C-alpha positions as CSV (number, residue, x, y, z in Angstrom):
1,M,10.0,4.7,7.1
2,Y,9.7,8.6,6.8
3,L,12.7,10.0,8.9
4,V,11.5,14.1,7.5
5,N,8.6,14.8,6.2
6,K,6.8,14.1,3.2
7,L,9.1,14.2,-0.6
8,H,7.5,17.7,-1.5
9,L,8.6,19.2,1.5
10,F,12.4,18.0,1.4
11,P,14.8,21.3,0.4
12,L,16.2,20.3,-3.0
13,F,20.0,19.0,-3.3
14,S,21.6,22.7,-2.9
15,L,25.1,22.3,-4.3
16,L,24.4,19.5,-7.5
17,L,24.3,19.8,-11.3
18,F,20.8,18.1,-11.6
19,S,17.8,20.9,-11.3
20,G,14.9,19.7,-9.5
21,V,17.0,16.8,-7.2
22,I,14.8,16.4,-3.9
23,G,16.9,13.3,-2.6
24,A,19.5,10.2,-4.3
25,V,18.0,6.7,-3.7
26,D,20.4,3.7,-3.8
27,G,20.5,-0.1,-1.4
28,T,23.3,-1.1,0.8
29,H,23.7,-4.1,2.1
30,I,23.4,-5.1,6.1
31,F,24.7,-8.5,7.0
32,V,23.0,-10.2,9.2
33,K,22.9,-13.8,11.6
34,V,20.1,-16.1,9.7
35,E,18.7,-19.3,10.7
36,K,19.9,-21.9,8.6
37,S,16.3,-22.7,7.4
38,Q,16.4,-19.3,6.2
39,Q,19.5,-18.7,4.7
40,D,18.9,-19.3,1.4
41,S,16.4,-16.1,1.5
42,Y,19.1,-13.9,3.0
43,I,22.4,-14.7,0.9
44,D,23.3,-11.8,-1.2
45,R,25.6,-11.5,-4.2
46,Y,28.5,-11.6,-1.9
47,R,27.6,-15.2,-0.6
48,R,27.0,-13.6,3.2
49,T,23.7,-13.8,4.6
50,S,22.4,-10.2,4.6
51,I,19.4,-7.7,5.6
52,N,18.7,-4.7,2.4
53,L,18.6,-1.0,3.6
54,M,16.4,1.2,0.5
55,A,17.4,4.8,1.2
56,I,16.9,8.3,0.0
57,C,19.3,11.3,0.8
58,D,19.5,14.9,0.9
59,S,22.5,17.1,0.3
60,N,23.9,16.6,3.9
61,T,23.6,12.9,3.4
62,L,20.9,13.0,6.0
63,F,18.3,10.3,5.9
64,T,14.5,11.3,4.3
65,Y,13.4,7.5,3.7
66,V,14.4,4.4,4.7
67,F,13.0,0.9,3.8
68,L,14.5,-1.9,5.5
69,G,14.6,-6.0,6.3
70,Y,14.1,-7.1,3.0
71,P,16.3,-11.0,2.2
72,G,19.3,-10.0,1.0
73,S,18.8,-11.9,-2.2
74,A,16.5,-9.5,-3.4
75,H,17.4,-7.4,-6.0
76,D,17.5,-3.0,-5.6
77,S,15.0,-3.0,-8.0
78,R,13.0,-5.3,-6.4
79,V,13.5,-4.1,-3.0
80,F,12.6,-0.2,-4.2
81,E,9.4,-1.4,-6.1
82,N,7.8,-3.3,-2.9
83,S,8.6,0.0,-0.8
84,I,5.9,1.3,1.1
85,M,6.7,4.9,-0.7
86,C,6.4,3.2,-4.2
87,K,3.2,1.5,-3.4
88,N,1.5,4.6,-2.5
89,I,2.6,5.8,-5.4
90,E,1.3,3.5,-7.3
91,R,-1.9,3.9,-5.6
92,H,-2.2,7.7,-4.9
93,G,0.4,9.5,-8.2
94,P,3.4,10.8,-7.5
95,N,1.9,13.3,-6.7
96,F,1.5,12.2,-3.4
97,Y,5.6,13.1,-2.6
98,F,6.4,15.5,-5.3
99,L,4.7,19.1,-6.2
100,D,5.3,18.7,-10.2
101,T,7.2,15.5,-11.5
102,Q,7.9,17.6,-14.7
103,K,10.3,19.8,-12.0
104,Y,11.4,17.7,-9.6
105,H,12.6,14.0,-9.1
106,L,14.6,11.6,-7.4
107,I,17.9,10.7,-8.9
108,G,19.2,6.3,-9.1
109,D,21.6,4.5,-11.0
110,S,20.8,1.9,-13.3
111,A,19.7,-1.0,-10.6
112,F,16.4,1.4,-11.2
113,A,14.0,1.8,-13.9
114,L,13.4,5.5,-15.3
115,R,10.2,7.2,-13.9
116,T,9.0,11.0,-14.4
117,W,9.8,10.6,-10.7
118,L,13.0,8.6,-10.6
119,I,16.1,10.5,-13.6
120,T,18.3,7.2,-14.1
121,P,21.5,7.1,-16.6
122,Y,21.0,6.4,-20.0
123,R,22.7,3.0,-20.9
124,G,24.1,0.9,-23.5
125,D,27.3,0.9,-25.7
126,N,25.7,3.6,-28.6
127,V,25.3,7.2,-26.3
128,T,26.0,10.2,-27.5
129,R,28.5,13.0,-26.0
130,K,25.3,14.5,-24.3
131,Q,23.9,11.3,-22.9
132,K,27.8,10.7,-21.5
133,F,27.7,14.2,-20.0
134,H,24.0,13.6,-18.7
135,N,25.7,10.5,-17.1
136,Y,28.0,11.9,-15.3
137,C,26.5,15.1,-13.8
138,L,24.1,12.1,-12.5
139,S,26.6,10.1,-11.0
140,S,28.5,13.0,-9.6
141,D,25.3,14.0,-7.5
142,R,24.2,10.7,-6.7
143,V,27.5,10.1,-4.9
144,K,25.5,11.9,-2.1
145,I,24.3,8.4,-0.8
146,E,27.8,6.5,-1.3
147,H,29.1,8.7,0.7
148,C,25.7,8.5,3.7
149,F,26.1,5.1,3.3
150,G,30.1,5.2,4.3
151,A,29.2,7.7,7.0
152,Y,26.4,5.5,8.4
153,K,28.1,2.0,8.4
154,G,31.5,4.3,9.5
155,R,30.4,5.8,12.8
156,W,27.6,3.4,13.4
157,R,30.0,-0.8,12.9
158,R,27.3,-2.7,14.8
159,V,25.2,-2.7,11.4
160,Q,28.5,-3.7,9.6
161,Y,27.3,-6.8,11.1
162,I,24.6,-7.7,13.2
163,N,24.4,-10.4,15.5
164,T,21.5,-12.0,16.5
165,Y,18.6,-14.6,14.5
166,N,16.2,-12.1,14.8
167,I,15.5,-10.4,11.9
168,C,13.0,-7.7,13.3
169,K,15.5,-7.2,16.0
170,A,18.4,-6.2,13.1
171,V,15.9,-4.4,11.5
172,E,15.4,-2.5,14.9
173,I,18.9,-1.9,15.5
174,A,19.5,-1.2,11.5
175,T,17.0,1.7,11.9
176,A,18.0,3.2,15.2
177,A,21.4,3.7,13.8
178,C,19.8,5.6,10.9
179,V,18.0,7.8,13.6
180,L,21.3,8.5,15.4
181,H,22.6,9.1,12.0
182,N,20.2,12.4,11.6
183,F,20.6,13.1,15.2
184,C,24.5,13.5,14.2
185,I,24.1,15.7,11.1
186,L,21.4,18.3,12.8
187,H,23.6,18.7,15.6
188,K,26.6,19.0,13.1
189,D,28.6,16.2,14.8
190,T,30.7,15.8,11.6
191,W,32.1,11.8,10.8
192,S,35.7,13.0,9.9
193,N,37.6,9.5,9.9
194,D,38.3,7.8,6.7
195,F,35.0,6.2,5.5
196,F,35.7,5.3,2.0
197,G,37.2,1.7,3.4
198,I,34.1,0.6,3.8
199,D,32.0,-1.4,1.3
200,L,29.4,0.4,0.1
201,D,27.7,-2.5,-1.9
202,R,28.0,-0.8,-5.7
203,N,25.7,-2.5,-7.9
204,I,28.9,-3.9,-10.0
205,N,27.9,-7.2,-10.2
206,Q,24.2,-6.7,-10.5
207,A,23.1,-6.7,-14.3
208,E,21.5,-4.0,-15.8
209,L,17.5,-2.9,-15.9
210,E,16.4,-2.9,-19.1
211,D,15.3,0.6,-19.9
212,R,11.5,0.4,-19.8
213,G,10.9,4.0,-19.0
214,N,8.2,4.9,-19.8
215,I,7.5,7.9,-22.6
216,E,7.4,10.7,-20.7
217,A,9.9,9.8,-18.5
218,K,12.1,9.4,-21.4
219,R,10.8,13.2,-22.8
220,K,11.8,14.2,-19.5
221,R,15.4,13.2,-19.1
222,N,16.1,14.1,-22.3
223,R,15.3,17.7,-21.7
224,I,17.6,17.6,-18.7
225,A,19.8,16.2,-20.9
226,D,19.5,19.4,-23.6
227,T,19.8,22.0,-20.4
228,L,22.9,20.2,-19.2
229,F,24.4,20.4,-22.6
230,L,23.6,23.7,-23.6
231,C,24.8,25.4,-19.9
232,R,28.3,22.9,-20.0
233,Y,29.0,25.5,-23.3
234,N,27.6,28.3,-22.4
235,I,30.0,28.3,-19.6
236,E,32.8,27.1,-21.8
């Protein structure tokens, strides 16, 4: 579900170390009540029943795309790859959303596969100083989506646990809360309470994906890493 216009019309992140970033992507769990016959599919890594909320946000923590309803047992990468957005990219190519994948991209964590339009961290034990700095910059910018989820769950406590057996109704409630979250931000109704105690569902217990990004995506990430590292030493 697109909560604003297509991605290629999204405003660029305004305070990021990365250039060309149009959004940060991640997933979180919405705990729900599930019929006993369906519980195996919905039990997540916390051993609770949940549905997945996959989302993209901009630098103002505004939801720009949400995809809800996959069972909690599904990994973030599987949910993302089965989202309508990814299906459209497979069908029509990345320019369906991105004006130029050489310049513009999303950023995500190691739960996602590297693509020309989705930049992820370098993985492994042998990363260089340049690659570590790239990962640091990416993580510093990607934290916006965690803040977005934190504010979403902090303001709308109902989405921390949706007490209904009707999964379709749970999806509707969670989606409505996304819309209200955006409404509050657009009308400058800021959420000032401390939301960092809210479970942000970081992927610390999920196995990292094999870095199977295509050659062009790896070349693009290397170019970004080169630029970031050069800028660092020019500043210093």
